[in-house]
N, C-alpha and C positions, 0 to 999 in steps of 0.2 A: 492333510498337513496346510495347514492357511498359508497362502501366498503373500510375499511382504510387498508392500506398494509405499512409495514417496508420491505426496503430491508436491509440486511445481508449479504454484498459481502467479501470472505474471499479472502482477496486480493491476498495474496501468491499465494495460486491457479488459480485464476486469470491469474496470472502472465505465471505461467508455461502451462496453459492453451491453450496464445493464440494460437501458433502453430500449435492446430487442427485447427485456423481459418484460419490462414495463408499457410495452405493446402487443406483446401478446397477449396479456392480460385485459388491455386499456383502459387501466389506473395509474394516477399520476402519482399515486402517495405509496408507489411498491419500493419499497429494501431488500434487499439483499440479508437469510438469516448468513451472515455468514460461521456461527458454530456449527450450524447442520452440513456447511458445503462435503466437509470429510465425511462423513455419515452415508451423506447423499450418493458420495463418488462410490463409498465404498458398497456400498447396495448394489447399486448397477456394474459395476465390475464382477461382483460376488454374480451374479447371474446371465451375464454377457459368458463369464469363463468357467461358469460351475463349478468354481470352486468358496473355500473361505478364506478372505480377504482381512487381512492385517492390516490399519496404516500407520506402518512407522512413524513417519512425519509428515507435516505437513508447511511444505515451505511456501513462503510470502515471499516477492519481490516489487519492491516499490523505491521513488525518489522524494525527495522535500526540496524546495531548494529554499537557500539562502542568502541574506544580505540580497535579496528580490524587491529591488521599488516599490513601493506600493501593497506586501504582500506578506499580510501575516500567519506563519505555518504551525500557529496554536492550534488551530483546529484538523489539521491536520494531523500531527502529533501525537493531540489525543486518539484518535480516528488507530493508528498505528499503536498506540499503546492498547488500547482493546485489543485488537486480534491477538497481541502477541499474552496480557495477562489477562482475558478472557476466554477468547479463542481456543490460547495452547499452541497459536502459528509460531514455527520460527521466523523471524524479522529479518531481513537486508532487506536494509532502507538507505540509497547510497545518498549523500548532500549534495547538490549542485549551486557551487556559490555564483550567483550571477557577477560578482565583481569579477571573477577570470573567465566567467562563457556567460559572457551578456546575452550572447542570440542562443543561448541550448535550448533544444527539447528534451527537457526532462523525460519523457516518456517513450523513447526510442533507446538510444543504443544502448544505454546504462543497465536498463534492465534485463534486456535480451543476452549483454553481455554476462551480468552476474548469473542468468538464471541457469544457462549454457554451460559458463565453467561448472560452477553445482552440480548439476548435474550429470554431465560428465566426470568428477571427481568422485559421487558417491559413488559411482558403477562401478569404479577401478579400486574401491575397497570391497574386500572379503566380504559376504553374508551381510549387506546390507540393506538392499531391497532387490527383490524380481522383477518390480514393475513398475518402471517410472508413468507418472499420469501429469499427464501436459495440460493445464489451463491456462490455455492461449491461443492468438492465434493468426498470428505472421509465420508469413512464408521464411522468412531468417531461419527459423527454429531447422525444416528440411535437413540442415545437415551436418547437427548432430545428433538428430533424431539415428538418422543413418548409422552415426558411428555409433549410438548406445547399445543399437540394434548387434553390432559388429561384437560388442562387448559382452554379449549373447544375455541379455535383459530383453525384456519386452514393453512393449509402448503401447499408452491408451491416451486419447484427442478426449480432451471434454474442448470443445464448442459451441460456435451460435451459427445457427440455417440464416440467411439472408432475411431479413427484415425488409419488405417494402424498394426492393431494387437493391439495398445497397448488403453491403459483406461485411459479414461483420465477422467474418474466419477466412483467410488468403483461401482460393480457390487452387492455389498451390500446396497449402497444407491439405486441404483434406481432402486431394486427390493424388497425394503422397504416398500408394498405400503398402511402398517397398518398405513404410517407415512403422506400419502397424501391427498388429498382432492380434485388436480385436477391433470392431465397429465401435464408430465413434457415440460418446456419450453428449447430449446437444440440451442444454444446461435451458435453452427456451422451451424444448417438449417438457419437462419437469421444472416449470415455472412456479407452479403451484408450490411446488416442493421445498424451490427456494428461497419463496417469499418469508416474509419474517412477518409472524404476528405477533402484533402487540393489542396488550388487551390492556384495558385503565383503570388501575390502581389507586387507591390513597397512601400515600408514602411519607414519610416523618422527616421534614429536612436535615441534616447532620452536622450545620452550622445553628441554626437559630432555633429550632422545635418549630417549623410550621409544618403543620400539615395540608397540601395539595396533589387533587389528581393527576394523575403522569400516566405516561405508555412504556417510559426507561426501564427498562429491564434489568440494569447495573449497578454494582455492589452499591457502588456509594448512590445519593441521590441529592441536592442541593435545590432548592424551590430558585423560582425565577428571579426573586431579587437577590436571593445569597448569590447567583450564577452571574449574574448582573455587577455585582460587588468584584468579586473575585475574576472576573475578566477585566476589568479594568481597576487599576491606583497607580498612584502617586511617587513617582525614581525619580532621583536625583542625578543629573549626569554625570557621568564617571568623566567628563574632561572639562566643565567647564560651571558645573555643579547645581545648572539652573534647574529647576523641577519642572515635571511635565506627566500628566494623565495619558497610559499606557496600560496595551496588552502583552508590552516583551515581557517575558520571565525568563530568558535568559543571568547567568551572574552581573553581565556588564551589561550598561545602561546609555545611549545616547543619545540626547535631543534630538527634536527635527531638526533646527538652526546647526548647529556642531554637523551633522547626517551630510545636510544640504554644503554645507562648506566643505565636508571631504571630498563629494562626489565631483563636486565642483572644480577640485584643485587637480584632479585628473591624479592627483599620488595612488601608484599601483603597484610599490616595490614595495617587500617585505624585507623584515630587518631581521635579525639573524632570534630578536629575542620573540619570536611567532608573531600570528596576526593579531593578536590583540594589544601587543603595542605597539607594533605598526600604526593601528588603527588611531590609536591614540597618539601617538606621535605623531600626527601627521592632521589630525582632524582641526587644530585652529590655530593660530599663532598666541595662543593666550597661554599652549603650556607652556612653561617656563625651561 
């Protein structure tokens, strides 16, 4: 009978830890094949445990900034969409509002708290998983892993070895033998397996029909010219009516002048009508 495993990925840690994989192969153009991560883990766990492994779900935890001056989250959101739609990950993405948290460090407490709480929640449900696979490297997870094992679950860690004297995975986590039931899986030792293999191919743009050579393997493809056009477009400010070119893709849009006026006004209160109403009401004295 196959053991049921759930994978819990600390997306912020994995993103930062990619450098270890770059250094392992000595290649600057290294990319992680996110589609293969669950299969590689399942195969490695099967070899370690001597049992067939059924990956019940792969959960990915991350953050995305909103209202952060000078930052456009469109590219990051596209990546998250890819993980959910193309890789089949269960996505748990926390929005960090920088108007409320101007000094936020979105790669720390939010992800750790969400991952730990969900790992515990699923452990408490009957017959969901037998093994919790943690893809992370922070010492913060030691306590929750102890509790997971007390609940009768087994734990597997997927981490990384130190690279050039820098610890990618916390030594406290790596040496917490009471938290784990299997030898650790080190991603850098499987770097070639985790590497995304891209092949050059000729594809037809879904917008204009132009053929272009590319290594992009996603279902949708747009040529370089159409991607540029799609990324930037002229929109009308919801506050003053001014037209401005932007990559902002939300339902509402405020021009750079109105955003500057809003930030300088120091208005931070929220009205009963919600965030959008508050922003519109305080952006500019031109609103009647």
